[in-house]
C-alpha positions in Angstrom: 30.9 -22.2 19.4 31.4 -20.2 22.5 28.7 -17.7 21.6 25.5 -19.7 21.1 21.9 -18.5 20.8 20.6 -21.8 22.1 21.1 -23.8 25.3 23.6 -26.7 25.5 21.7 -29.6 27.1 23.1 -32.4 29.2 23.9 -35.8 27.9 20.9 -37.4 29.7 18.5 -34.8 28.2 20.0 -35.3 24.7 19.6 -39.1 25.0 16.0 -38.9 26.3 15.0 -36.5 23.5 16.6 -38.4 20.6 15.2 -41.7 21.9 11.6 -40.4 22.0 11.6 -37.9 19.1 14.1 -39.1 16.4 15.2 -42.7 16.7 12.8 -45.7 16.4 12.9 -49.3 17.3 16.3 -50.9 18.2 18.2 -47.7 17.3 16.3 -45.8 20.1 16.8 -48.7 22.5 20.6 -49.0 21.9 21.4 -45.3 21.8 23.2 -44.2 24.9 25.3 -41.2 26.0 28.4 -43.4 25.5 27.8 -43.1 21.7 28.8 -39.4 21.8 30.6 -38.9 25.0 33.5 -39.1 26.1 34.5 -40.3 22.6 31.9 -39.9 19.8 31.2 -43.0 17.7 31.1 -42.1 14.0 28.6 -44.9 13.2 26.1 -43.8 15.9 26.4 -40.1 15.0 26.0 -40.8 11.3 22.9 -43.0 12.0 21.5 -40.2 14.2 22.1 -37.5 11.5 20.5 -39.7 8.8 17.4 -40.1 11.0 17.3 -36.3 11.5 17.6 -35.7 7.8 14.8 -38.3 7.2 12.6 -36.6 9.8 13.1 -33.1 8.3 13.4 -33.7 4.5 12.2 -37.3 4.1 15.6 -38.3 2.9 15.7 -42.1 3.1 18.7 -43.8 4.6 19.6 -45.7 1.4 20.4 -42.3 -0.3 23.3 -41.8 2.1 25.0 -45.1 1.1 25.6 -43.6 -2.4 28.1 -41.1 -1.0 31.6 -41.9 0.3 31.7 -40.6 3.9 35.4 -39.9 4.2 35.6 -38.1 0.8 32.5 -36.0 1.5 33.8 -35.0 4.9 37.1 -34.0 3.4 35.3 -32.0 0.7 33.0 -30.3 3.2 35.6 -29.3 5.7 36.8 -26.1 3.9 33.2 -24.9 3.6 32.5 -25.3 7.3 33.1 -22.3 9.6 33.7 -24.7 12.5 36.2 -27.6 12.4 33.9 -30.3 13.5 35.9 -33.3 12.1 39.4 -34.1 13.2 41.5 -36.5 11.1 38.8 -37.3 8.7 36.3 -39.3 10.8 37.1 -38.8 14.4 34.7 -36.4 16.2 35.2 -33.9 18.9 33.2 -34.4 22.1 32.2 -30.8 23.0 31.3 -29.8 19.4 29.2 -33.0 19.1 27.2 -32.2 22.2 26.8 -28.6 21.0 25.6 -29.6 17.5 23.2 -32.2 19.0 21.8 -29.6 21.3 21.4 -27.2 18.4 19.5 -29.9 16.4 17.5 -30.7 19.5 16.6 -27.0 19.9 15.7 -26.7 16.3 13.4 -29.8 16.4 11.6 -28.5 19.4 11.1 -25.1 17.7 9.9 -26.9 14.6 7.4 -29.0 16.6 6.1 -25.9 18.3 5.7 -23.9 15.1 4.0 -26.9 13.4 1.5 -27.1 16.3 0.8 -23.3 15.9 0.5 -23.7 12.2 -1.9 -26.6 12.6 -4.0 -24.5 15.0 -4.0 -21.6 12.5 -5.0 -24.0 9.7 -7.9 -25.4 11.8 -9.0 -21.8 12.6 -8.7 -20.9 9.0 -10.9 -23.9 7.9 -13.4 -22.9 10.6 -13.5 -19.3 9.4 -13.9 -20.5 5.8 -16.8 -22.7 6.8 -18.4 -19.7 8.7 -17.8 -17.5 5.8 -19.4 -19.9 3.4 -22.4 -20.2 5.8 -22.7 -16.4 6.1 -22.4 -16.1 2.3 -25.2 -18.7 1.9 -27.3 -16.8 4.5 -26.7 -13.5 2.8 -27.8 -14.9 -0.6 -30.9 -16.5 1.0 -31.7 -13.2 2.7 -31.2 -11.2 -0.6 -33.6 -13.7 -2.3 -36.2 -13.3 0.4 -35.9 -9.5 0.4 -36.2 -9.4 -3.4 -39.2 -11.7 -3.2 -40.8 -9.5 -0.5 -40.1 -6.2 -2.2 -40.9 -7.4 -5.8 -44.6 -7.3 -6.9 -45.5 -10.1 -9.3 -46.7 -8.9 -12.7 -50.1 -10.5 -12.3 -50.6 -8.6 -9.0 -49.2 -5.3 -10.3 -52.6 -4.0 -11.4 -54.2 -4.9 -8.1 -51.3 -3.2 -6.2 -51.8 0.0 -8.3 -55.5 -0.1 -7.5 -54.8 -0.6 -3.8 -52.3 2.3 -3.8 -54.8 4.6 -5.6 -57.6 3.5 -3.2 -55.3 4.1 -0.3 -54.4 7.6 -1.4 -58.0 8.4 -2.1 -58.9 7.0 1.3 -56.3 9.1 2.9 -57.6 12.2 1.2 -61.2 11.3 2.1 -60.2 10.7 5.7 -58.4 14.0 6.0 -61.5 15.8 4.6 -63.8 13.9 7.0 -61.4 14.7 9.8 -61.8 18.4 8.9 -65.6 18.1 8.8 -65.7 16.3 12.1 -63.5 19.0 13.6 -65.9 21.6 12.3 -68.9 19.7 13.6 -67.2 19.2 17.0 -66.7 23.0 17.1 -70.3 23.6 16.2 -71.5 21.0 18.8 -69.3 22.7 21.4 -70.9 26.1 20.5 -74.4 24.5 20.7 -73.6 22.9 24.0 -72.5 26.3 25.4 -75.7 27.8 24.0 -77.9 25.1 25.5 -76.1 25.5 28.8 -76.8 29.2 28.7 -80.5 28.6 27.7 -80.8 26.0 30.5 -79.3 28.3 33.0 -81.7 31.1 31.8 -84.6 28.7 32.0 -83.7 27.7 35.5 -83.4 31.4 36.4 -86.8 32.1 34.8 -88.3 29.2 36.7 -86.8 30.6 39.9 -88.2 34.0 39.0 -91.6 32.6 38.2 -91.8 30.7 41.5 -90.6 33.9 43.3 -93.2 35.9 41.5 -95.9 33.4 42.3 -95.0 33.7 45.9 -94.9 37.4 45.7 -98.3 37.4 44.0 -99.8 35.1 46.6 -98.4 37.3 49.4 -99.5 40.4 47.7 -103.0 39.0 47.1 -103.3 38.3 50.7 -102.2 41.8 51.6 -103.6 44.0 48.8 -107.0 43.9 47.1 -106.3 45.0 43.6 -108.7 46.2 41.0 -110.0 43.6 38.5 -108.5 45.4 35.6 -105.1 45.5 36.9 -105.3 42.0 38.0 -106.5 41.0 34.6 -103.6 42.9 32.9 -101.1 41.3 35.2 -102.6 37.9 34.5 -102.3 38.5 30.8 -98.7 39.6 31.2 -98.1 36.5 33.2 -99.8 34.4 30.6 -97.6 36.0 27.9 -94.6 35.3 30.0 -95.6 31.7 30.5 -96.3 31.4 26.8 -92.9 32.8 26.0 -91.3 30.5 28.5 -93.1 27.5 26.9 -92.0 28.6 23.4 -88.4 28.9 24.6 -88.8 25.5 26.2 -90.1 24.0 22.9 -87.3 25.7 21.0 -84.8 24.3 23.5 -86.4 20.8 23.1 -86.1 21.1 19.3 -82.5 22.2 19.7 -81.9 19.2 22.0 -83.4 16.8 19.4 -81.3 18.4 16.7 -78.3 18.0 19.0 -79.1 14.4 19.7 -79.3 13.7 15.9 -76.1 15.5 15.5 -74.5 13.5 18.3 -75.8 10.3 16.7 -74.3 11.3 13.4 -71.1 12.3 15.2 -71.0 8.8 16.8 -71.5 7.2 13.4 -68.7 9.4 12.0 -66.5 8.5 15.0 -67.1 4.7 14.2 -66.2 5.3 10.6 -63.2 7.3 11.7 -62.2 4.5 14.1 -62.3 2.1 11.2 -60.2 4.4 9.1 -57.8 4.8 12.1 -57.5 1.0 12.3 -56.8 0.9 8.6 -54.2 3.6 9.0 -52.7 1.7 11.9 -52.5 -1.5 9.8 -50.9 0.5 7.0 -48.4 2.1 9.5 -47.6 -1.4 10.9 -47.0 -2.7 7.4 -44.8 0.3 6.6 -42.9 -0.2 9.9 -42.4 -3.9 8.9 -41.2 -2.8 5.5 -38.8 -0.3 7.2 -37.6 -3.0 9.6 -37.0 -5.3 6.7 -35.1 -2.5 4.9 -33.0 -2.0 8.0 -32.4 -5.7 8.3 -31.4 -5.8 4.6 -29.0 -2.9 5.2 -27.5 -4.8 8.1 -27.2 -7.9 6.1 -25.6 -6.0 3.3 -23.1 -4.5 5.8 -22.3 -7.9 7.1 -22.0 -9.2 3.6 -19.5 -6.4 2.7 -17.6 -7.2 5.9 -17.5 -10.9 5.1 -16.4 -10.0 1.5 -13.5 -8.0 2.9 -12.6 -10.9 5.3 -12.8 -13.3 2.3 -10.6 -11.0 0.3 -8.0 -10.9 3.2 -8.3 -14.7 3.6 -7.8 -15.2 -0.2 -4.7 -12.9 0.0 -3.3 -15.0 2.9 -4.1 -18.1 1.0 -2.3 -16.8 -2.1 0.7 -15.9 0.0 0.7 -19.4 1.5 0.4 -20.9 -1.9 3.2 -18.8 -3.3 5.4 -19.8 -0.3 4.4 -23.4 -0.8 5.1 -23.2 -4.6 8.6 -21.7 -3.8 9.3 -24.5 -1.4 8.1 -27.1 -3.9 10.2 -25.5 -6.6 13.2 -25.5 -4.3 12.6 -29.1 -3.4 12.2 -30.0 -7.1 15.4 -28.2 -8.0 17.2 -30.1 -5.2 15.7 -33.4 -6.4 16.9 -32.6 -9.9 20.4 -31.8 -8.6 20.4 -35.0 -6.6 19.2 -37.0 -9.6 22.0 -35.5 -11.8 24.6 -36.3 -9.1 23.2 -39.8 -8.9 23.3 -40.2 -12.7 26.9 -38.9 -12.8 27.9 -41.3 -10.0 26.2 -44.2 -11.8 27.9 -43.2 -15.0 31.2 -43.0 -13.2 30.6 -46.4 -11.7 29.7 -47.8 -15.1 32.9 -46.3 -16.6 34.9 -47.8 -13.8 33.4 -51.2 -14.3 34.0 -51.0 -18.1 37.7 -50.0 -17.4 38.0 -52.8 -14.9 36.7 -55.3 -17.5 39.1 -53.9 -20.1 42.1 -54.2 -17.7 41.0 -57.8 -16.8 40.9 -58.7 -20.5 44.4 -57.2 -20.9 45.7 -59.0 -17.9 44.3 -62.3 -19.2 46.0 -61.6 -22.6 49.3 -60.8 -20.9 48.9 -63.9 -18.6 48.4 -66.1 -21.7 51.4 -64.6 -23.4 53.5 -65.2 -20.3 52.4 -68.8 -20.1 53.3 -69.3 -23.8 56.7 -67.7 -23.1 57.3 -69.9 -20.1 56.4 -73.0 -22.2 58.9 -71.9 -24.9 61.6 -71.2 -22.3 60.9 -74.7 -20.8 61.2 -76.3 -24.2 64.4 -74.4 -24.9 65.8 -75.5 -21.5 65.0 -79.1 -22.4 66.7 -78.7 -25.8 69.7 -77.1 -24.1 69.9 -79.9 -21.6 69.8 -82.5 -24.5 72.4 -80.5 -26.4 74.6 -80.3 -23.4 74.4 -84.0 -22.9 75.3 -84.6 -26.5 78.1 -82.1 -26.2 79.5 -84.0 -23.3 79.5 -87.2 -25.3 80.8 -85.6 -28.4 83.2 -82.8 -27.6 84.2 -82.4 -31.2 80.8 -81.1 -31.9 81.0 -78.4 -29.2 81.5 -75.5 -31.5 78.4 -76.3 -33.6 76.4 -76.9 -30.4 77.4 -73.5 -29.0 76.2 -71.9 -32.2 72.9 -73.7 -32.1 72.4 -72.7 -28.5 73.1 -69.1 -29.4 70.7 -69.3 -32.2 68.0 -70.7 -30.0 68.6 -68.0 -27.4 68.3 -65.3 -30.0 65.0 -66.8 -31.3 63.7 -67.0 -27.7 64.6 -63.3 -27.0 
C-alpha cells in the first residue's frame, strides 16, 4: 500500500465523511476516530463496511449475519494481495486508515459521477422533448405545405382555366406591348414631323411678316405697275393659301395625334392593369418560392433531427445494453447468493437433524446406564445380604461364593 493512486486522509476527515455520508442515526453519533485508531475495533469496522455495502449494492445488514466472520476472513486471506487481517480478527491501524481513505475516495468519485450522469439524463430528456416538439412541428409544416401545394379536385378545373387564361393573358399582353411599342415609335416620328412642320410654319410666318414689311417699305419707295402688283398679290395669295392648307393639314395631324394619344393613354391604363396583374402573379410566385425554400429548410432541419434522433437512439441502446448487463450480473450474483443461502440452510437443517439423532442416542444410552446402575445396586444389596448370611453361617460360604460369582457373571 505504499504506492496509492488516491490520497490518504486524516482521521478527522474520515470521521467527518463517514458520519455525514455513510452512517445514520446513533451509529453516526457514536462513531469516532478511536474506533479505528490507534487500535481498530472489529465491531465498528464491520458495521462501517456493512453500511458501505448497503449504500453501494443495497445489501441489507441481516444478510451479513448468515456468514461466520472468522471463517470468512480465514478463507479470504489467501485471495487478498494485502494482508489486512492479523490473527484472524485483529486489524492493522495503517491499513485500516488506507482502506477507509480508498473507500472514501471511491464514494466521492461515485457521487460526482452520479451527479454528472443525472445532469446528462436531464439534458437527454430535454433534448428528447425538443426533438419530439421539432418532429411535431415538421409534421405540421409538411401537412400545411401539402395542403397549400395540393389543389382540391373540385377546384382543379378552375385552376386549369385560370392557368390557360393566364397564359393567354401573357401572350396578349406581350402582343399589346409590341403594338404599343410600335405606336410609340410612330408617335415619336409624328412628333418629330410636327415639330419640323411647326418650325417651318414659324419660319414661314417670320418670312411673311418680313415680306410684308419689305412690301410696305417698297410700296413707299417704288411705284410699281398695276400688273406686276397684281401678279405679286396673286403670288402672295397663293402663298397664303398654301400656308393655310399646311396649317389645316397640321391641325388635322394634331387631331389625329390627339386621338392617338388618347388611345395610347387607354392602352397605357390597360397595360397598367395587366402590369398590376403580373405583379400580383409575381408576388404569388415569390410567396410560393419562399414557401418552397421554407419547406426545404424544414426538411433539412427534419433530416438533421432524424440524425440526432438516430444518435440518441444508439446511445439509448448502448445505455440499455449496459443496464441489461448490469442487471444480468446482479441477477447472477443474487442467484449465487440464493444458492449459498440454500446450501447453508440445508447444512443447518442437517446439523439440527444430526443433533436430534445424537440427543436420542444419548437419551437411550442414559436410560441403559440408569438400568445398569439399578441392577448393580440390586446386586450390591443381594451381595450385602449374602455376606451377612455368610457371616452367620460359615458353612455355607462355598455355596455363597458360587452364587456371588454367578451374579457377577450375569451382571457383566
